[in-house]
C-alpha positions in Angstrom: -29.0 -5.1 37.7 -26.1 -6.9 39.0 -22.5 -6.0 38.1 -22.2 -9.3 36.4 -25.0 -8.8 34.0 -24.0 -5.2 33.3 -20.6 -6.4 32.3 -22.1 -9.2 30.2 -24.4 -6.7 28.4 -21.4 -4.3 27.9 -19.3 -7.0 26.3 -22.3 -8.2 24.2 -22.8 -4.6 23.0 -19.2 -4.0 22.2 -19.0 -7.4 20.2 -22.1 -6.4 18.2 -20.7 -3.0 17.4 -17.4 -4.6 16.3 -19.3 -7.1 14.2 -21.3 -4.4 12.5 -18.2 -2.4 11.7 -16.4 -5.5 10.2 -19.5 -6.3 8.2 -19.7 -2.7 6.8 -16.0 -2.7 5.8 -16.4 -6.1 4.2 -19.2 -5.0 2.0 -17.3 -1.8 1.1 -14.1 -3.8 0.2 -16.3 -6.2 -2.0 -17.6 -3.2 -3.9 -14.1 -1.8 -4.5 -12.8 -5.2 -5.6 -15.6 -5.7 -7.9 -15.0 -2.2 -9.5 -11.3 -2.9 -9.8 -11.9 -6.2 -11.6 -14.4 -4.5 -13.9 -11.7 -1.8 -14.7 -9.0 -4.3 -15.3 -11.3 -6.4 -17.5 -12.2 -3.3 -19.5 -8.5 -2.4 -20.0 -7.8 -6.0 -21.2 -10.7 -5.9 -23.6 -9.5 -2.5 -25.0 -6.0 -3.9 -25.5 -7.3 -7.1 -27.1 -9.4 -5.0 -29.6 -6.4 -2.9 -30.4 -4.3 -5.9 -31.0 -7.0 -7.4 -33.2 -7.4 -4.2 -35.2 -3.6 -4.0 -35.7 -3.4 -7.7 -36.8 -6.3 -7.2 -39.2 -4.7 -4.2 -40.9 -1.3 -5.7 -41.2 -2.5 -9.1 -42.8 
């Protein structure tokens, strides 16, 4: 194997590894963002329900 092809394969392998790591982190970040949005939505729904029940009892 020539030094040029060894270098090319090394660069290709490093780029593949970096791409795989970025893909993994992206998928993990998407999961955490989805969980955070669901949590915020649940908090908002709870606050809205509390406001509705307070408004219903005061009327």
